[in-house]
C-alpha positions in Angstrom: -0.3 0.1 0.0 2.7 2.5 0.6 4.5 1.3 -2.4 0.8 2.7 -4.3 0.5 5.8 -2.1 4.7 6.9 -3.2 4.1 5.7 -6.8 0.6 8.1 -7.2 2.9 11.2 -5.5 5.2 10.7 -7.7 3.3 10.4 -10.9 1.3 14.0 -9.4 4.5 15.9 -9.2 5.6 14.1 -12.7 2.1 15.5 -14.0 1.4 18.7 -12.7 4.8 19.8 -10.4 4.6 21.7 -7.8 6.8 24.6 -9.7 5.3 28.1 -10.4 4.5 28.7 -14.2 5.7 32.0 -15.6 3.4 34.1 -18.4 6.9 33.4 -20.5 7.2 29.9 -20.5 3.3 29.2 -21.3 3.0 28.3 -25.0 0.9 30.4 -27.3 -2.1 29.5 -28.7 -4.7 30.8 -31.4 -6.3 33.9 -30.6 -4.0 35.1 -28.4 -3.0 38.8 -28.6 0.9 39.4 -28.9 2.3 43.4 -28.6 4.9 44.0 -30.7 7.3 46.7 -30.6 10.3 46.9 -33.5 13.0 48.7 -32.8 17.0 49.3 -34.1 14.9 50.3 -37.8 13.9 53.5 -39.5 11.7 55.0 -37.2 8.7 54.9 -39.5 9.0 51.4 -40.1 9.1 50.5 -36.6 5.9 52.6 -36.2 4.4 50.4 -38.8 5.0 47.0 -37.5 4.5 47.6 -34.1 1.3 47.2 -33.0 -1.2 44.4 -31.4 -2.0 41.0 -33.6 -3.8 38.1 -32.8 -2.4 34.8 -33.4 -4.8 33.2 -36.0 -6.9 30.2 -35.9 -3.7 28.4 -37.9 -1.4 29.2 -35.1 0.0 32.2 -37.1 0.6 36.2 -36.7 0.7 38.4 -40.4 3.2 41.0 -40.2 4.1 43.8 -42.6 7.2 42.7 -44.8 7.8 39.0 -44.1 3.9 37.7 -44.1 3.4 34.7 -41.6 5.5 33.7 -38.5 4.0 30.3 -36.2 3.5 31.5 -32.8 1.3 29.2 -31.9 2.7 26.1 -29.5 5.6 28.6 -29.0 6.6 30.5 -26.3 7.0 34.1 -26.4 10.5 34.3 -26.4 10.9 32.1 -29.1 8.3 34.0 -31.4 10.5 37.3 -30.8 13.7 35.4 -32.2 11.9 33.9 -35.1 10.6 37.3 -36.0 13.8 38.8 -35.7 15.7 36.5 -37.8 12.8 36.4 -40.6 13.2 40.2 -40.7 17.2 39.6 -40.3 17.2 36.1 -43.1 15.0 38.2 -45.7 17.3 41.2 -45.8 15.0 43.6 -44.7 16.7 44.8 -41.5 20.4 44.2 -40.3 19.7 44.7 -36.9 15.8 44.8 -35.5 15.2 44.6 -32.1 12.0 43.0 -31.7 9.9 42.8 -28.2 7.2 40.5 -27.7 4.7 40.5 -25.3 1.6 38.3 -24.1 -1.7 39.8 -23.2 -2.8 36.6 -21.4 -6.5 35.7 -20.9 -6.0 32.1 -20.0 -9.0 30.6 -18.1 -9.0 26.9 -16.2 -12.8 25.4 -15.5 -14.1 24.5 -12.4 -17.2 22.6 -12.4 -19.1 20.1 -10.2 -19.9 20.3 -6.3 -18.4 23.6 -5.7 -20.2 27.0 -4.6 -20.4 28.9 -7.6 -18.8 26.7 -11.0 -17.6 29.1 -13.5 -14.5 29.7 -15.0 -11.4 31.3 -13.1 -8.7 33.8 -14.7 -5.5 31.8 -14.5 -2.2 33.6 -13.0 0.9 31.9 -12.8 0.4 30.9 -9.4 -2.9 28.7 -9.2 -3.2 25.8 -7.6 -5.6 23.3 -7.4 -7.0 24.8 -4.1 -6.7 28.1 -4.8 -8.8 27.6 -8.2 -11.7 25.7 -6.0 -11.1 29.1 -3.4 -12.2 31.1 -6.1 -15.6 29.5 -6.7 -16.1 29.7 -3.0 -15.6 25.9 -2.0 -16.8 23.1 -1.9 -20.5 22.1 -1.4 -21.7 19.8 1.3 -21.7 17.0 -0.7 -18.9 17.6 -2.8 -16.3 14.3 -2.7 -13.4 16.4 -1.7 -11.0 13.0 -2.4 -11.7 12.4 -5.9 -10.9 15.7 -7.6 -9.7 15.4 -11.0 -7.8 17.8 -13.1 -8.1 17.2 -16.6 -4.8 18.8 -19.2 -4.2 17.6 -22.7 -6.6 14.9 -22.7 -4.8 13.6 -19.6 -7.3 13.2 -16.1 -5.3 13.0 -12.7 -7.4 12.3 -9.3 -6.0 14.1 -6.6 -7.0 13.8 -2.9 -7.7 17.6 -1.4 -8.2 16.7 1.9 -4.5 14.8 1.8 -3.5 18.6 0.0 -4.6 20.3 3.0 -3.0 17.9 4.9 0.4 18.7 3.8 0.8 14.9 2.7 0.1 15.8 -1.1 1.6 19.1 -3.3 -1.6 21.2 -4.2 -0.9 21.0 -7.9 -0.1 24.2 -10.3 -2.8 24.8 -12.9 -2.5 25.7 -16.4 -4.3 27.7 -18.6 -7.1 25.6 -19.8 -7.0 22.7 -17.3 -10.5 21.6 -15.9 -11.1 21.2 -12.3 -14.4 18.7 -12.1 -15.5 18.1 -8.4 -17.7 14.8 -7.8 -20.4 14.4 -5.7 -20.1 12.5 -2.9 -22.7 9.0 -2.4 -22.0 8.6 1.0 
């Protein structure tokens, strides 16, 4: 039994970890808003390229002079580097300095036996307990020992009672996670 508990604990750590996810580390996806600033080029060109862009349904952004650049599934720094390299390799600018900032409006769904099921705004420090607290907490009928987190098609079950006792870490959540709190059948 102890072996199974340790195995479960290790699986949760591997799957969710207890590290905070920084906004810079979150892969971009369709619909994300990017603010792009271009420097190191003539002022008129910088003003023409600088602005707000939305990642389209194909996962790209469309920039002046270079066209489509892949953004979906990449991190902020990778998109920034790709834009700089595209301007350099096309011979348009020799020393462009690109700054990309992401306007995150990411959500985590919390459903089931919580007082106010809703979508909770994602922050880099959002954990399972934090998301549940944001919905008003558990109802009197919630089964706190079988809370699930669905991420990327994988579902992991967490015993929140053990999280509160600090025998299991409070999993960090990521944008797009779906937390489900079942009803107890006692």
